[in-house]
TIMI-2910 file (N, C-alpha, C, CB; in pm, 1 decimal, decimal comma, always signed):
<rs>
+----------+----------+----------+----------+----------+----------+----------+----------+----------+----------+----------+----------+------+
!      n_x !      n_y !      n_z !     ca_x !     ca_y !     ca_z !      c_x !      c_y !      c_z !     cb_x !     cb_y !     cb_z ! resn !
+----------+----------+----------+----------+----------+----------+----------+----------+----------+----------+----------+----------+------+
!   -147,1 !  +1931,0 !  +1791,0 !   -252,0 !  +2004,6 !  +1723,7 !   -271,8 !  +1944,8 !  +1584,0 !   -217,4 !  +2156,3 !  +1716,0 !  Unk !
!   -393,5 !  +1916,6 !  +1550,9 !   -425,2 !  +1856,2 !  +1420,9 !   -429,7 !  +1963,8 !  +1312,7 !   -560,4 !  +1780,4 !  +1427,0 !  Unk !
!   -383,0 !  +1927,9 !  +1193,5 !   -389,6 !  +2019,8 !  +1080,7 !   -530,4 !  +2028,1 !  +1024,7 !   -292,7 !  +1977,2 !   +971,8 !  Unk !
!   -603,4 !  +1919,2 !  +1033,1 !   -742,5 !  +1916,0 !   +991,0 !   -808,0 !  +1795,3 !  +1056,5 !   -755,2 !  +1910,3 !   +835,2 !  Unk !
!   -935,6 !  +1777,0 !  +1032,8 !  -1011,9 !  +1674,5 !  +1103,8 !   -967,0 !  +1531,2 !  +1074,2 !  -1156,6 !  +1688,4 !  +1069,6 !  Unk !
!   -898,6 !  +1508,9 !   +964,4 !   -857,2 !  +1373,3 !   +927,3 !   -707,5 !  +1349,1 !   +945,3 !   -895,1 !  +1346,0 !   +784,2 !  Unk !
!   -640,8 !  +1429,8 !  +1026,1 !   -495,9 !  +1418,9 !  +1040,3 !   -453,8 !  +1278,9 !  +1083,1 !   -445,1 !  +1520,9 !  +1140,8 !  Unk !
!   -519,4 !  +1222,0 !  +1183,6 !   -479,1 !  +1089,8 !  +1231,1 !   -510,5 !   +982,7 !  +1127,0 !   -549,0 !  +1056,9 !  +1363,7 !  Unk !
!   -623,3 !   +993,9 !  +1061,7 !   -659,1 !   +896,7 !   +956,6 !   -556,2 !   +900,3 !   +844,0 !   -800,9 !   +926,1 !   +900,4 !  Unk !
!   -514,2 !  +1019,2 !   +806,8 !   -413,7 !  +1033,4 !   +701,3 !   -281,3 !   +974,2 !   +748,3 !   -395,6 !  +1182,3 !   +661,6 !  Unk !
!   -245,0 !  +1001,4 !   +871,6 !   -122,0 !   +944,4 !   +927,4 !   -125,7 !   +792,1 !   +921,5 !   -101,7 !   +991,4 !  +1072,6 !  Unk !
!   -236,9 !   +733,3 !   +964,2 !   -249,6 !   +587,6 !   +961,4 !   -241,3 !   +532,2 !   +819,5 !   -380,9 !   +545,4 !  +1025,3 !  Unk !
!   -302,9 !   +600,3 !   +725,4 !   -298,6 !   +554,8 !   +586,3 !   -156,4 !   +563,2 !   +530,4 !   -394,7 !   +638,3 !   +499,6 !  Unk !
!    -84,8 !   +669,2 !   +564,4 !    +53,9 !   +681,1 !   +518,4 !   +140,5 !   +571,5 !   +579,7 !   +110,9 !   +819,9 !   +553,8 !  Unk !
!   +116,4 !   +542,1 !   +705,8 !   +189,3 !   +433,8 !   +772,1 !   +157,6 !   +299,7 !   +705,4 !   +154,0 !   +428,7 !   +922,8 !  Unk !
!    +30,7 !   +277,8 !   +674,7 !    -11,4 !   +156,2 !   +605,9 !    +55,1 !   +147,0 !   +468,7 !   -164,8 !   +152,4 !   +591,6 !  Unk !
!    +61,5 !   +258,8 !   +398,4 !   +123,4 !   +261,8 !   +266,5 !   +271,6 !   +224,8 !   +274,5 !   +106,9 !   +400,4 !   +203,1 !  Unk !
!   +339,3 !   +273,6 !   +376,5 !   +479,8 !   +236,3 !   +395,3 !   +495,7 !    +85,5 !   +413,2 !   +538,3 !   +309,7 !   +516,2 !  Unk !
!   +409,5 !    +26,5 !   +493,8 !   +416,8 !   -117,8 !   +516,6 !   +386,5 !   -195,2 !   +388,4 !   +319,2 !   -159,4 !   +627,5 !  Unk !
!   +292,2 !   -148,2 !   +312,0 !   +260,3 !   -213,8 !   +185,8 !   +377,8 !   -207,8 !    +88,3 !   +136,8 !   -149,7 !   +123,0 !  Unk !
!   +444,9 !    -93,6 !    +83,3 !   +561,9 !    -81,9 !     -4,1 !   +673,9 !   -175,4 !    +40,7 !   +612,4 !    +63,0 !     -6,5 !  Unk !
!   +692,3 !   -187,4 !   +170,2 !   +793,0 !   -280,9 !   +221,9 !   +755,9 !   -423,7 !   +184,2 !   +806,8 !   -267,8 !   +375,7 !  Unk !
!   +629,0 !   -458,5 !   +199,5 !   +583,6 !   -592,6 !   +161,5 !   +603,4 !   -617,6 !    +12,4 !   +436,0 !   -611,3 !   +198,4 !  Unk !
!   +574,1 !   -517,2 !    -69,4 !   +593,0 !   -531,3 !   -213,3 !   +740,1 !   -553,3 !   -245,1 !   +540,0 !   -407,5 !   -287,6 !  Unk !
!   +826,7 !   -476,0 !   -182,8 !   +969,6 !   -490,2 !   -205,1 !  +1015,6 !   -632,3 !   -171,5 !  +1047,2 !   -387,5 !   -121,4 !  Unk !
!   +966,6 !   -685,3 !    -61,1 !  +1003,3 !   -821,4 !    -21,5 !   +954,5 !   -924,5 !   -122,1 !   +947,0 !   -853,2 !   +116,3 !  Unk !
!   +834,3 !   -907,0 !   -171,0 !   +781,9 !   -999,5 !   -271,5 !   +863,2 !   -993,7 !   -400,6 !   +635,0 !   -968,0 !   -300,9 !  Unk !
!   +898,7 !   -874,9 !   -441,7 !   +979,9 !   -861,5 !   -562,3 !  +1117,7 !   -924,9 !   -543,3 !   +994,6 !   -713,7 !   -600,1 !  Unk !
!  +1171,1 !   -916,1 !   -424,4 !  +1298,5 !   -980,7 !   -393,4 !  +1284,8 !  -1132,2 !   -396,4 !  +1349,8 !   -935,3 !   -256,5 !  Unk !
!  +1170,5 !  -1182,1 !   -351,4 !  +1148,3 !  -1326,8 !   -352,4 !  +1153,7 !  -1385,1 !   -493,2 !  +1014,5 !  -1359,3 !   -289,0 !  Unk !
!  +1119,7 !  -1306,1 !   -590,9 !  +1122,1 !  -1354,3 !   -728,7 !  +1262,1 !  -1396,8 !   -772,8 !  +1069,6 !  -1247,0 !   -821,9 !  Unk !
!  +1363,3 !  -1352,4 !   -700,8 !  +1500,6 !  -1387,9 !   -736,0 !  +1533,7 !  -1533,6 !   -704,3 !  +1597,1 !  -1297,1 !   -663,3 !  Unk !
!  +1457,0 !  -1594,9 !   -613,8 !  +1496,8 !  -1729,3 !   -570,1 !  +1384,0 !  -1831,3 !   -558,5 !  +1563,5 !  -1719,0 !   -439,6 !  Unk !
!  +1261,8 !  -1795,8 !   -589,2 !  +1151,7 !  -1891,8 !   -574,5 !  +1151,5 !  -1994,1 !   -688,1 !  +1017,0 !  -1818,1 !   -570,2 !  Unk !
!  +1088,7 !  -2106,1 !   -661,4 !  +1072,3 !  -2209,3 !   -762,9 !   +961,0 !  -2165,8 !   -859,1 !  +1039,6 !  -2348,0 !   -697,5 !  Unk !
!   +953,0 !  -2227,9 !   -974,0 !   +845,1 !  -2192,7 !  -1069,1 !   +704,8 !  -2205,2 !  -1008,3 !   +854,2 !  -2281,9 !  -1192,7 !  Unk !
!   +681,8 !  -2307,6 !   -927,6 !   +550,5 !  -2322,7 !   -863,3 !   +524,1 !  -2210,0 !   -763,8 !   +541,1 !  -2458,5 !   -792,0 !  Unk !
!   +624,1 !  -2173,3 !   -688,8 !   +610,3 !  -2066,0 !   -590,4 !   +592,9 !  -1929,6 !   -657,9 !   +732,2 !  -2063,3 !   -498,0 !  Unk !
!   +652,4 !  -1915,6 !   -774,3 !   +646,4 !  -1788,6 !   -847,3 !   +501,5 !  -1746,2 !   -872,8 !   +722,1 !  -1800,2 !   -980,8 !  Unk !
!   +416,1 !  -1841,3 !   -905,5 !   +275,2 !  -1808,8 !   -929,9 !   +208,7 !  -1752,7 !   -804,4 !   +199,4 !  -1933,2 !   -978,3 !  Unk !
!   +241,3 !  -1809,7 !   -691,6 !   +186,5 !  -1760,3 !   -564,7 !   +238,2 !  -1619,9 !   -537,1 !   +223,3 !  -1855,3 !   -447,8 !  Unk !
!   +364,9 !  -1596,9 !   -559,6 !   +423,4 !  -1464,5 !   -537,8 !   +358,2 !  -1362,9 !   -631,8 !   +577,4 !  -1468,1 !   -559,6 !  Unk !
!   +334,3 !  -1400,7 !   -757,0 !   +265,3 !  -1311,0 !   -849,9 !   +127,1 !  -1272,0 !   -796,9 !   +252,0 !  -1377,1 !   -987,9 !  Unk !
!    +55,4 !  -1369,2 !   -742,8 !    -77,1 !  -1340,8 !   -686,2 !    -66,2 !  -1245,9 !   -567,6 !   -146,5 !  -1471,3 !   -643,0 !  Unk !
!    +32,7 !  -1268,5 !   -483,4 !    +52,5 !  -1181,6 !   -367,0 !    +92,9 !  -1041,1 !   -410,2 !   +159,1 !  -1240,5 !   -273,2 !  Unk !
!   +174,7 !  -1030,8 !   -513,3 !   +212,8 !   -899,6 !   -566,3 !    +89,2 !   -825,0 !   -615,4 !   +315,8 !   -914,3 !   -681,0 !  Unk !
!     +3,5 !   -894,1 !   -687,1 !   -118,9 !   -831,0 !   -736,6 !   -207,8 !   -784,6 !   -621,4 !   -196,1 !   -928,0 !   -826,7 !  Unk !
!   -219,1 !   -866,2 !   -519,7 !   -300,6 !   -829,9 !   -403,6 !   -243,8 !   -704,9 !   -334,6 !   -307,6 !   -948,2 !   -303,6 !  Unk !
!   -114,3 !   -701,2 !   -314,3 !    -51,9 !   -584,6 !   -250,8 !    -67,8 !   -461,4 !   -340,8 !    +98,9 !   -611,8 !   -221,8 !  Unk !
!    -52,9 !   -479,6 !   -471,6 !    -70,3 !   -368,1 !   -563,9 !   -210,8 !   -308,0 !   -551,9 !    -44,5 !   -414,0 !   -708,1 !  Unk !
!   -310,2 !   -394,6 !   -540,3 !   -448,1 !   -347,1 !   -523,5 !   -464,1 !   -273,0 !   -390,5 !   -547,2 !   -465,4 !   -530,8 !  Unk !
!   -402,2 !   -323,8 !   -285,2 !   -409,2 !   -256,8 !   -155,3 !   -340,9 !   -120,7 !   -159,5 !   -345,6 !   -343,9 !    -47,1 !  Unk !
!   -227,4 !   -114,2 !   -228,2 !   -157,0 !    +13,6 !   -242,9 !   -246,7 !   +113,4 !   -315,1 !    -23,4 !     -5,0 !   -319,9 !  Unk !
!   -307,2 !    +71,4 !   -425,1 !   -394,5 !   +161,2 !   -501,2 !   -512,6 !   +208,3 !   -416,3 !   -445,6 !    +91,1 !   -628,1 !  Unk !
!   -571,4 !   +117,1 !   -341,2 !   -684,7 !   +152,3 !   -255,8 !   -641,9 !   +253,5 !   -148,8 !   -743,7 !    +25,5 !   -189,5 !  Unk !
!   -527,4 !   +232,9 !    -89,0 !   -477,3 !   +324,0 !    +14,2 !   -449,2 !   +461,6 !    -44,9 !   -350,0 !   +267,2 !    +79,5 !  Unk !
!   -389,2 !   +466,4 !   -162,6 !   -363,9 !   +594,0 !   -229,3 !   -495,7 !   +663,8 !   -260,7 !   -282,0 !   +572,8 !   -358,6 !  Unk !
!   -593,9 !   +589,5 !   -306,6 !   -726,2 !   +647,8 !   -333,9 !   -786,2 !   +708,9 !   -207,8 !   -821,5 !   +541,0 !   -390,8 !  Unk !
!   -772,0 !   +640,5 !    -95,6 !   -824,3 !   +693,4 !    +30,6 !   -751,2 !   +822,0 !    +70,1 !   -811,2 !   +588,1 !   +142,8 !  Unk !
!   -620,3 !   +824,8 !    +53,8 !   -543,9 !   +945,4 !    +84,9 !   -587,7 !  +1062,6 !     -2,6 !   -394,0 !   +919,6 !    +66,9 !  Unk !
!   -609,4 !  +1034,8 !   -128,4 !   -656,4 !  +1140,3 !   -218,8 !   -794,7 !  +1190,9 !   -178,7 !   -659,6 !  +1089,0 !   -363,1 !  Unk !
!   -882,7 !  +1100,2 !   -136,5 !  -1016,9 !  +1140,8 !    -93,2 !  -1009,1 !  +1232,1 !    +28,7 !  -1103,2 !  +1017,1 !    -61,3 !  Unk !
!   -926,1 !  +1195,4 !   +123,9 !   -908,5 !  +1281,1 !   +242,2 !   -857,7 !  +1418,8 !   +200,0 !   -810,0 !  +1216,0 !   +343,6 !  Unk !
!   -761,1 !  +1421,5 !   +110,0 !   -705,2 !  +1548,7 !    +65,9 !   -808,7 !  +1632,4 !     -7,5 !   -584,5 !  +1525,1 !    -23,6 !  Unk !
!   -886,2 !  +1568,0 !    -93,4 !   -988,0 !  +1642,3 !   -169,0 !  -1097,8 !  +1696,9 !    -77,4 !  -1050,4 !  +1552,3 !   -276,6 !  Unk !
!  -1130,7 !  +1623,7 !    +27,9 !  -1229,0 !  +1675,4 !   +124,2 !  -1174,0 !  +1792,6 !   +201,5 !  -1272,0 !  +1566,2 !   +220,9 !  Unk !
!  -1044,0 !  +1788,6 !   +230,4 !   -981,8 !  +1896,0 !   +306,6 !   -956,0 !  +2019,6 !   +218,6 !   -850,5 !  +1846,7 !   +368,8 !  Unk !
!   -931,1 !  +1996,2 !    +89,6 !   -896,4 !  +2106,0 !     -1,6 !   -987,2 !  +2099,9 !   -125,2 !   -745,3 !  +2098,3 !    -43,6 !  Unk !
!  -1115,1 !  +2131,7 !   -104,6 !  -1209,9 !  +2123,7 !   -217,0 !  -1179,3 !  +2223,3 !   -328,6 !  -1350,7 !  +2147,0 !   -167,0 !  Unk !
+----------+----------+----------+----------+----------+----------+----------+----------+----------+----------+----------+----------+------+
</rs>
C-alpha cells in the first residue's frame, strides 16, 4: 500500500541518493592515493557527484512539499 502518490518515486530517489553517497565516499578515498594529475579528475568527479546529490535532494524535497503543502 502506497503512503501517497509518489511513494515509488521517493523510494527510487532515496535509493539513488544512497548510491551517490557511496560513489562520493569512494572518490574521497581515492584522494588518498591518486597522482597529482589524477587528483584533478577526481576533483571534477567529486563536483559532479555533489551536484547530483543536491539535485536528488531537491527532488525529494519537492515530492515532500507536494505531499505536505
